[in-house]
C-alpha positions as CSV (number, residue, x, y, z in Angstrom):
1,M,-94.3,-4.3,-12.6
2,S,-93.5,-5.9,-16.0
3,N,-95.2,-4.2,-19.0
4,T,-95.3,-7.6,-20.7
5,T,-97.8,-9.1,-18.2
6,K,-100.4,-11.0,-20.2
7,G,-104.1,-10.5,-19.7
8,A,-105.8,-7.2,-19.4
9,V,-105.0,-3.7,-18.1
10,L,-107.5,-1.4,-16.3
11,R,-107.0,2.3,-15.6
12,L,-109.3,3.5,-12.9
13,I,-110.0,6.8,-11.1
14,I,-111.9,5.9,-7.9
15,P,-113.3,8.1,-5.1
16,Q,-110.8,7.9,-2.3
17,R,-113.3,6.7,0.3
18,S,-114.2,3.7,-1.9
19,S,-110.8,2.9,-3.3
20,A,-109.9,0.0,-1.0
21,R,-113.2,-1.8,-1.5
22,M,-113.2,-1.3,-5.3
23,V,-109.6,-2.4,-5.7
24,S,-110.2,-5.6,-3.6
25,S,-113.2,-6.4,-5.9
26,L,-110.7,-6.9,-8.8
27,G,-109.7,-10.1,-7.2
28,P,-106.6,-11.5,-5.4
29,A,-104.7,-12.1,-8.6
30,A,-104.9,-8.4,-9.7
31,K,-101.7,-6.4,-9.4
32,V,-102.6,-2.8,-8.6
33,D,-100.5,0.3,-8.5
34,S,-102.5,3.1,-6.9
35,T,-101.7,6.8,-6.2
36,S,-103.8,9.3,-4.2
37,L,-104.3,12.7,-5.8
38,V,-106.6,15.7,-5.8
39,L,-108.4,16.4,-9.1
40,R,-107.4,19.7,-10.6
41,S,-108.3,21.1,-14.0
42,G,-105.9,24.0,-14.0
43,R,-108.8,26.6,-13.8
44,L,-110.4,25.3,-17.0
45,T,-114.0,26.2,-17.5
46,T,-116.5,23.4,-18.2
47,E,-116.5,24.3,-21.8
48,D,-112.7,24.1,-21.9
49,I,-112.7,20.7,-20.2
50,V,-115.3,19.4,-22.7
51,R,-113.2,20.7,-25.6
52,N,-110.0,19.2,-24.2
53,I,-111.7,15.8,-23.7
54,R,-112.7,15.8,-27.4
55,E,-109.1,16.7,-28.5
56,F,-107.5,14.2,-26.1
57,T,-109.9,11.5,-27.3
58,R,-109.1,12.2,-31.0
59,L,-105.3,12.2,-30.2
60,R,-105.5,9.0,-28.2
61,D,-107.3,7.3,-31.2
62,E,-104.6,8.6,-33.6
63,L,-101.8,7.3,-31.4
64,I,-103.4,3.8,-31.1
65,H,-104.1,3.8,-34.9
66,T,-100.5,4.8,-35.6
67,L,-99.2,2.0,-33.4
68,R,-101.4,-0.5,-35.3
69,Q,-100.2,0.9,-38.7
70,L,-96.6,0.4,-37.7
71,G,-97.3,-3.1,-36.3
72,I,-96.1,-2.0,-32.8
73,P,-97.8,-3.7,-29.9
74,R,-99.6,-1.5,-27.3
75,E,-97.7,-1.8,-24.0
76,P,-99.7,0.3,-21.4
77,R,-98.1,1.6,-18.3
78,K,-99.2,3.8,-15.4
79,G,-98.3,7.5,-15.7
80,M,-97.7,10.1,-13.1
81,L,-100.0,13.1,-13.6
82,E,-100.0,15.3,-10.5
83,N,-101.6,18.7,-11.5
84,P,-100.9,18.3,-15.2
85,D,-100.7,21.1,-17.7
86,Y,-103.2,19.7,-20.2
87,G,-102.4,22.2,-22.9
88,M,-98.8,21.4,-22.8
89,I,-99.5,17.6,-22.8
90,L,-101.7,18.0,-25.8
91,S,-99.4,20.2,-27.9
92,E,-96.2,18.1,-27.1
93,A,-98.0,14.8,-27.9
94,Q,-99.3,16.1,-31.2
95,K,-95.8,17.4,-32.1
96,Q,-94.1,14.1,-31.2
97,L,-96.7,12.0,-33.0
98,E,-96.2,14.0,-36.2
99,D,-92.4,13.8,-35.9
100,R,-92.6,10.0,-35.5
101,R,-94.9,9.7,-38.4
102,K,-92.6,11.8,-40.6
103,R,-89.5,9.9,-39.7
104,Q,-91.2,6.5,-40.3
105,Q,-92.5,7.7,-43.7
106,E,-89.1,9.0,-44.7
107,T,-87.3,5.7,-43.9
108,Q,-90.2,3.7,-45.5
109,T,-90.0,5.8,-48.7
110,R,-86.2,5.3,-48.9
111,V,-86.6,1.5,-48.4
112,E,-89.3,1.2,-51.1
113,S,-87.3,3.4,-53.6
114,L,-84.2,1.1,-53.1
115,E,-86.3,-2.0,-53.5
116,R,-87.7,-0.6,-56.8
117,Q,-84.2,0.2,-58.1
118,I,-82.9,-3.2,-57.2
119,E,-85.9,-4.9,-59.0
120,E,-85.2,-2.7,-62.1
121,S,-81.5,-3.7,-62.0
122,K,-82.5,-7.4,-61.8
123,K,-84.8,-6.9,-64.9
124,Q,-82.0,-5.2,-66.8
125,I,-79.5,-8.0,-65.9
126,G,-82.1,-10.5,-67.1
127,R,-82.5,-8.6,-70.4
128,L,-78.8,-8.4,-70.9
129,G,-78.6,-12.1,-70.0
130,E,-81.0,-12.8,-72.9
131,V,-78.9,-10.6,-75.2
132,A,-75.8,-12.7,-74.2
133,E,-77.9,-15.9,-74.8
134,A,-78.6,-14.7,-78.3
135,G,-75.0,-15.5,-79.2
136,F,-73.8,-12.4,-81.0
137,V,-70.4,-10.9,-80.7
138,S,-70.2,-9.1,-77.3
139,G,-71.7,-5.7,-77.5
140,E,-72.9,-5.8,-81.1
141,A,-76.6,-6.1,-80.1
142,L,-76.4,-3.2,-77.7
143,P,-77.8,0.1,-78.8
144,K,-75.2,2.5,-80.4
145,Q,-75.2,5.9,-81.9
146,G,-74.7,5.6,-85.6
147,E,-76.4,5.4,-89.0
148,F,-78.0,2.0,-88.3
149,T,-80.7,0.9,-85.9
150,R,-80.2,-2.5,-84.3
151,I,-83.1,-4.7,-83.1
152,L,-82.7,-8.0,-81.4
153,G,-85.4,-10.7,-81.3
154,R,-86.5,-14.2,-82.1
155,L,-88.1,-15.9,-85.1
156,P,-89.6,-19.4,-85.3
157,L,-86.9,-21.5,-86.9
158,R,-89.3,-22.8,-89.6
159,K,-90.1,-19.2,-90.7
160,L,-86.6,-17.9,-90.8
161,E,-85.9,-18.5,-94.4
162,A,-89.3,-17.0,-95.5
163,A,-88.7,-13.9,-93.3
164,Q,-85.2,-13.4,-94.9
165,S,-86.7,-13.8,-98.3
166,A,-89.4,-11.3,-97.6
167,L,-86.9,-8.7,-96.3
168,Q,-84.7,-9.2,-99.3
169,S,-87.7,-8.8,-101.6
170,T,-89.0,-5.7,-99.8
171,L,-85.9,-3.9,-98.8
172,K,-83.2,-5.6,-100.8
173,D,-79.7,-4.8,-99.4
174,Q,-80.9,-1.9,-97.2
175,V,-81.2,-4.1,-94.2
176,V,-79.2,-7.0,-92.7
177,L,-80.6,-9.9,-90.7
178,A,-78.0,-11.9,-88.9
179,T,-78.8,-15.1,-87.1
180,G,-77.6,-16.2,-83.6
181,N,-78.2,-19.1,-81.3
182,R,-81.1,-21.4,-81.5
183,K,-83.5,-21.8,-78.5
184,K,-85.7,-24.8,-78.9
185,D,-87.8,-24.0,-82.0
186,W,-86.7,-20.4,-82.1
187,V,-83.6,-18.7,-83.5
188,Y,-82.3,-15.3,-82.4
189,V,-81.9,-12.7,-85.1
190,L,-80.3,-9.3,-85.2
191,L,-81.8,-6.7,-87.6
192,A,-79.6,-3.8,-88.7
193,S,-81.3,-1.1,-90.8
194,P,-81.3,2.7,-91.5
195,P,-83.6,4.4,-89.1
196,E,-86.0,5.4,-91.8
197,K,-86.4,1.7,-92.9
198,T,-86.7,0.2,-89.4
199,S,-90.5,0.4,-89.1
200,Q,-91.0,-1.3,-92.5
201,A,-88.5,-4.0,-91.7
202,L,-90.2,-4.7,-88.4
203,Q,-93.7,-4.8,-90.0
204,T,-92.3,-7.4,-92.4
205,L,-90.8,-9.6,-89.6
206,I,-93.9,-9.4,-87.5
207,L,-95.8,-11.2,-90.3
208,Y,-93.5,-14.1,-89.5
209,D,-94.1,-14.1,-85.7
210,F,-91.0,-12.0,-84.8
211,V,-90.7,-11.5,-81.0
212,Q,-88.6,-8.5,-80.1
213,T,-86.2,-8.6,-77.2
214,E,-86.0,-5.5,-75.1
215,V,-82.3,-4.4,-74.9
216,P,-81.5,-2.0,-72.1
217,T,-79.3,1.0,-72.8
218,S,-75.9,0.9,-71.3
219,E,-73.0,3.2,-71.1
220,E,-70.7,0.2,-71.5
221,P,-70.0,-0.7,-75.2
222,D,-69.1,-4.3,-74.2
223,L,-71.8,-6.8,-73.1
224,K,-69.7,-8.4,-70.4
225,K,-68.7,-5.0,-69.0
226,A,-72.4,-3.9,-69.1
227,L,-73.4,-6.9,-67.1
228,A,-70.6,-6.4,-64.6
229,S,-71.6,-2.8,-64.2
230,L,-75.2,-3.7,-63.5
231,E,-74.2,-6.4,-61.0
232,E,-72.0,-3.9,-59.2
233,K,-74.9,-1.4,-59.1
234,K,-77.3,-4.0,-57.8
235,E,-74.8,-5.0,-55.0
236,K,-74.4,-1.3,-54.0
237,L,-78.1,-0.8,-53.9
238,S,-78.6,-4.0,-51.8
239,N,-76.1,-2.8,-49.3
240,Q,-77.9,0.6,-49.1
241,L,-81.2,-1.3,-48.7
242,E,-79.8,-3.3,-45.7
243,T,-78.6,-0.2,-44.1
244,S,-82.0,1.5,-44.6
245,K,-83.9,-1.5,-43.2
246,D,-81.7,-1.4,-40.1
247,E,-82.4,2.3,-39.8
248,M,-86.1,1.7,-40.2
249,K,-86.1,-1.0,-37.5
250,T,-84.3,1.5,-35.2
251,V,-86.9,4.2,-36.0
252,R,-89.7,1.8,-35.4
253,D,-88.3,0.6,-32.1
254,E,-87.8,4.2,-30.9
255,A,-91.3,5.1,-32.1
256,G,-92.8,2.1,-30.2
257,E,-91.4,3.4,-26.9
258,T,-92.3,7.1,-27.6
259,L,-95.8,6.4,-28.9
260,N,-96.7,4.0,-26.1
261,R,-95.7,6.5,-23.5
262,L,-97.5,9.3,-25.3
263,A,-100.6,7.0,-25.4
264,D,-100.3,6.4,-21.6
265,R,-100.0,10.1,-20.9
266,V,-102.9,11.1,-23.1
267,Q,-105.1,8.4,-21.8
268,D,-104.4,9.4,-18.2
269,A,-105.0,13.1,-18.9
270,L,-108.2,12.2,-20.6
271,M,-109.4,10.2,-17.6
272,L,-108.5,13.0,-15.2
273,L,-110.5,15.5,-17.2
274,R,-113.5,13.2,-17.3
275,A,-113.1,12.6,-13.6
276,V,-113.2,16.4,-12.9
277,L,-116.6,16.6,-14.7
278,K,-117.9,13.5,-12.9
279,M,-116.5,13.9,-9.4
280,G,-115.8,17.6,-9.2
281,E,-112.8,20.0,-8.9
282,G,-110.8,19.2,-5.7
283,A,-112.2,15.7,-5.2
284,S,-109.8,13.2,-3.5
285,V,-109.4,10.1,-5.6
286,A,-107.2,7.1,-6.2
287,H,-105.5,6.9,-9.6
288,A,-105.1,3.1,-10.1
289,F,-103.5,0.9,-12.7
290,A,-104.4,-2.8,-12.5
291,W,-103.0,-5.8,-14.3
292,L,-105.4,-8.7,-14.6
293,E,-104.7,-12.3,-15.7
294,K,-107.7,-12.2,-18.1
295,T,-110.1,-9.8,-19.5
296,P,-112.6,-8.7,-16.8
297,P,-116.3,-9.5,-17.4
298,A,-118.5,-6.6,-18.4
299,K,-120.4,-7.2,-15.2
300,M,-117.4,-6.2,-13.2
301,I,-116.7,-3.0,-15.3
302,N,-120.4,-2.0,-15.0
303,A,-120.4,-2.5,-11.2
304,L,-117.3,-0.3,-10.8
305,S,-118.8,2.4,-13.0
306,S,-122.1,2.3,-11.1
307,Q,-120.2,2.9,-7.8
308,G,-118.7,6.1,-9.2
309,A,-115.4,4.8,-10.7
310,L,-114.1,5.8,-14.1
311,V,-112.7,2.7,-15.8
312,E,-110.8,2.2,-19.1
313,A,-109.8,-1.3,-20.3
314,E,-106.8,-1.8,-22.5
């Protein structure tokens, strides 16, 4: 039967003597897959069964929560649990769940890291673009090792002359303020000063509404080469991101199949343990899996439960 059938799914464990009547009560539209079996706990004590029920319940909830976190739809199917080894089911399911979480987290972390790096590359390209827009000779506004500190920024055009005069009055010929392109009512300026005079020069310019432009460091001395290098880096990161996203989709698809089947197995084991407590070791039962066209009313679920059936809706 298709696991994409719309509507609702019921898992049932029904006393064998009542199975035909209870299954028919689900209605003619229900599609039911039923298997006869004898309840076995594997010589577990009542205390062991209760403890296992708690652990299976917790694990089932973790599996469902993880599916929701990953945006994976729950696709229930009927499992085959004839005399299951409950301890093995529990330990293997826990191990596989942790493995899937780890793989998903690793790919997610890699994707997010690449996205951050690409975003930073875009910002650096934008900053270098503004440096180019300033209109200075290629590379002269980029940071360099040397005796002078270079600072790029903008001044209101109407305050340029006053700012130049203030610098000349305060620092005389110890600093140089070169002008670049105009941008509306602003003009780009490039300040060159000895490191020990940079702070004083900046404080002076700030009085005239100076806005500093952040200039990223670059291994390339030439502005055009620096931009080309950053574009190449961004392209390489973008290719890596696409590869990582494809890998993340593959990991997610694989996790969907694995986690859904684990959830089926854990849910069936949980119901069998509960059935042992309710119906007794060695009881003959029908393990049924039913697809319904719509969610069954609570009255139907209550009626089945009152007649001795164990019912779980998904």
